[in-house]
C-alpha positions in Angstrom: 114.9 72.3 124.3 114.8 68.5 124.3 111.9 66.2 123.2 110.5 65.5 126.7 109.4 69.2 126.9 106.8 68.7 124.2 103.5 67.3 125.4 102.3 66.0 122.0 105.3 63.7 121.8 104.4 60.3 123.4 107.3 58.0 124.3 107.0 54.3 124.9 110.1 53.0 126.6 110.3 49.6 124.9 114.0 49.8 125.5 115.3 50.1 129.0 117.7 47.4 128.0 119.9 45.6 130.6 123.2 47.4 131.2 121.8 50.9 130.8 121.3 50.8 127.0 118.0 52.2 125.7 115.8 52.5 122.7 112.3 53.8 122.4 109.3 54.1 120.2 108.1 57.7 120.0 105.0 59.0 118.2 103.5 62.4 117.7 100.1 63.1 116.2 97.1 65.5 116.4 97.6 69.2 117.0 100.6 70.9 115.6 103.9 70.2 117.3 107.5 71.3 117.3 110.4 69.6 118.9 114.2 68.9 118.7 115.9 65.6 118.0 119.5 65.2 119.2 122.1 63.0 120.8 120.6 59.7 119.6 119.9 57.7 116.5 116.4 58.6 115.2 114.6 56.6 112.5 111.5 58.6 111.6 108.5 57.6 109.5 105.8 59.9 108.4 102.6 57.8 108.6 100.2 60.6 107.7 100.2 64.4 106.9 103.0 66.8 106.3 105.8 68.3 108.4 109.1 70.2 108.1 112.5 68.8 109.2 115.3 71.4 109.6 118.9 71.3 110.5 121.4 74.1 110.8 121.7 74.4 107.0 118.3 74.0 105.5 114.7 73.0 105.9 113.1 69.9 104.2 109.4 69.3 103.5 108.4 65.7 104.5 105.1 64.0 104.0 103.4 60.6 104.1 105.6 57.7 103.2 108.8 59.6 103.9 111.5 58.2 106.2 114.4 60.1 107.7 117.5 59.2 109.7 119.4 61.2 112.2 122.7 60.2 113.8 123.9 61.4 117.3 126.1 64.0 115.7 123.1 65.7 114.1 120.6 68.1 115.6 117.3 68.7 113.8 114.0 70.4 114.5 110.7 68.8 113.3 107.5 70.6 113.1 104.0 69.6 111.9 102.6 71.7 109.1 99.0 70.3 109.3 96.8 69.2 112.2 96.5 65.6 111.0 100.3 64.8 110.9 101.4 61.6 112.5 105.0 60.6 112.8 106.5 57.5 114.4 110.2 57.5 115.4 112.5 54.8 116.7 115.0 56.3 119.1 118.2 54.4 119.9 121.0 55.4 122.2 124.5 55.2 120.5 125.5 52.3 122.8 122.4 50.3 122.0 122.8 50.9 118.2 126.4 49.6 118.4 125.3 46.3 119.8 123.0 45.6 116.8 124.8 43.6 114.1 122.4 45.0 111.5 123.1 48.6 112.4 126.2 49.0 110.3 124.5 48.1 106.9 122.0 51.0 107.6 124.8 53.3 108.7 126.9 52.6 105.6 124.0 53.6 103.3 124.1 57.1 104.8 127.5 57.7 103.3 126.3 59.6 100.2 124.0 61.8 102.3 127.0 62.8 104.5 129.1 63.6 101.4 126.3 65.7 99.9 125.7 67.5 103.2 122.0 66.8 103.3 119.7 65.0 105.7 118.9 61.3 104.9 115.3 61.5 103.7 113.7 58.9 101.4 110.3 58.4 99.9 109.0 54.8 100.3 107.1 53.0 97.6 103.6 52.0 98.4 104.4 48.4 99.2 107.4 49.4 101.4 105.3 52.0 103.2 102.6 49.5 104.1 105.1 46.9 105.3 106.9 49.4 107.5 103.7 50.5 109.1 103.2 46.8 110.2 106.7 46.8 111.6 106.1 50.0 113.5 102.9 48.6 115.0 105.0 45.9 116.7 106.7 48.6 118.8 104.0 49.0 121.5 103.4 48.8 125.2 102.3 45.2 124.7 106.0 44.3 124.7 105.8 44.6 128.5 103.9 41.3 128.4 107.0 39.5 127.4 108.7 39.3 130.7 111.0 36.4 129.8 112.3 37.3 126.3 111.6 41.0 126.0 115.1 42.1 125.4 115.7 39.6 122.6 112.4 40.6 121.0 113.3 44.3 121.1 116.7 43.7 119.6 115.2 41.6 116.8 112.5 44.2 116.1 115.1 46.9 115.9 117.3 44.9 113.6 114.3 44.1 111.3 113.4 47.8 111.2 117.0 48.8 110.4 117.3 46.3 107.6 114.1 47.8 106.0 115.6 51.3 106.3 118.9 50.1 104.8 117.0 48.5 101.9 115.0 51.7 101.2 118.2 53.9 101.3 119.9 51.4 99.0 117.1 51.4 96.5 116.8 55.2 96.5 120.5 55.4 95.7 120.0 53.5 92.4 121.3 50.3 94.0 124.8 51.5 93.8 127.3 50.4 96.4 128.5 53.4 98.4 132.2 54.0 98.9 132.7 53.7 102.6 135.7 55.2 104.2 138.4 52.7 105.3 137.8 53.2 109.0 134.1 52.4 108.6 134.9 49.3 106.6 137.4 48.2 109.2 134.7 48.7 111.9 132.1 46.8 109.9 134.5 43.8 109.5 135.4 44.0 113.1 131.8 44.0 114.2 131.0 41.0 112.0 134.0 39.1 113.5 132.9 40.1 117.0 129.4 38.8 116.5 130.8 35.5 115.2 133.5 35.1 117.8 132.8 37.0 121.0 132.0 33.8 123.0 135.5 32.5 122.7 137.6 35.6 121.8 137.5 38.5 124.2 140.8 40.0 123.4 141.7 42.6 120.7 144.7 40.7 119.4 142.5 38.0 117.7 140.5 40.6 115.8 143.4 42.7 114.8 145.2 39.6 113.4 142.1 38.6 111.4 141.9 42.1 109.9 145.7 42.1 109.2 146.2 45.3 111.2 147.8 46.1 114.6 145.8 46.1 117.8 146.7 49.7 118.2 145.3 50.7 114.8 142.2 48.7 115.4 141.6 50.3 118.8 142.1 53.8 117.3 139.8 53.1 114.4 137.0 51.7 116.4 137.3 54.6 118.9 137.2 57.1 116.0 134.1 55.5 114.3 132.0 54.8 117.4 133.5 56.7 120.3 133.8 53.3 122.1 136.6 50.8 122.8 137.0 47.4 121.3 136.7 45.9 124.8 133.4 47.7 125.5 131.8 46.4 122.3 132.9 42.8 122.9 131.8 43.0 126.5 128.4 44.3 125.5 127.9 41.3 123.2 129.0 38.9 125.9 126.8 40.6 128.5 123.7 40.5 126.3 124.3 36.8 125.7 124.7 36.1 129.4 121.4 37.9 130.2 119.7 35.8 127.5 121.0 32.5 129.0 120.1 33.5 132.6 116.6 34.6 131.6 115.7 31.9 129.1 117.5 28.7 130.2 118.0 26.7 133.4 121.7 26.2 132.7 124.1 26.3 135.6 126.1 29.5 136.0 129.3 27.4 135.5 127.9 26.1 132.1 127.1 29.7 131.0 130.6 30.8 132.0 132.1 28.1 129.8 129.9 28.9 126.8 130.9 32.5 127.0 134.6 31.8 127.1 135.4 32.5 130.7 138.2 30.6 132.5 136.0 29.8 135.4 132.7 30.7 137.1 134.4 33.3 139.4 135.7 35.3 136.4 132.3 35.3 134.8 130.7 36.4 138.1 133.0 39.3 138.5 132.4 40.4 134.9 128.6 40.2 135.3 128.5 41.9 138.7 130.4 44.9 137.3 127.8 45.3 134.5 124.6 44.3 136.1 125.2 45.3 139.7 124.2 41.8 140.8 125.7 38.4 140.7 124.4 36.0 137.9 122.4 34.0 140.4 120.8 37.0 142.1 120.0 38.5 138.7 118.3 35.3 137.6 116.3 35.2 140.8 115.1 38.8 140.5 114.0 38.4 136.9 112.0 35.3 137.7 110.3 36.9 140.6 109.4 39.9 138.5 
């Protein structure tokens, strides 16, 4: 049974992001609840009370100040063990997570949990706990008020949250660098290069050359780590940037096309139409009318 079947689980869709990507702020509180988390990234935070979190192998007792992380390949059941339990959870689709440049540092910190076959659960220190509560409070329905820059705000909030989680996992591990498998390291370096160069470099050959590997090997590695293609990841970065320019600036479509590395306005228009279902000019008009 999926999470939407549980009435005590409130979802705030702060993340119907352009291009079909999604993230959400979910919170459960009050009477005892029980639900299943699966198919997404979940970054949970126990704000008050106690609960149990169970996968196929074992059950874990979690309480106030605990955070937990689930990846799309994991399935876990969470159940409150007292009537005052309150848990907030940031849910991110795999595609959305992959577009965040700060997602990989958090993912890399999960390596030791995978090797030890246990769920990533960490107890925050008092100062960390209070600070994370303030971050969680920013994920609210008030985000709807930001019609112009909402997507950028959501992305920055998610990155900020992920960096706090990565730091907590890092400290819990005794501040020891985790040994990340070579495929993950290649993907991390590719992602960093992509974030730095996507505006001018849309092809796989450039990134493979920078990493000193063949395009075929890079393609296979990225596919194995993320389930996505190199082209789709670069395209998502380009598209997100295009949306930002269309929403937040008065630049001509031709200028935006040049900034994003397209040969001409027509090429950019075809790219954007395929992803958004509307031409750049129509997309801009609709957003402004909204």
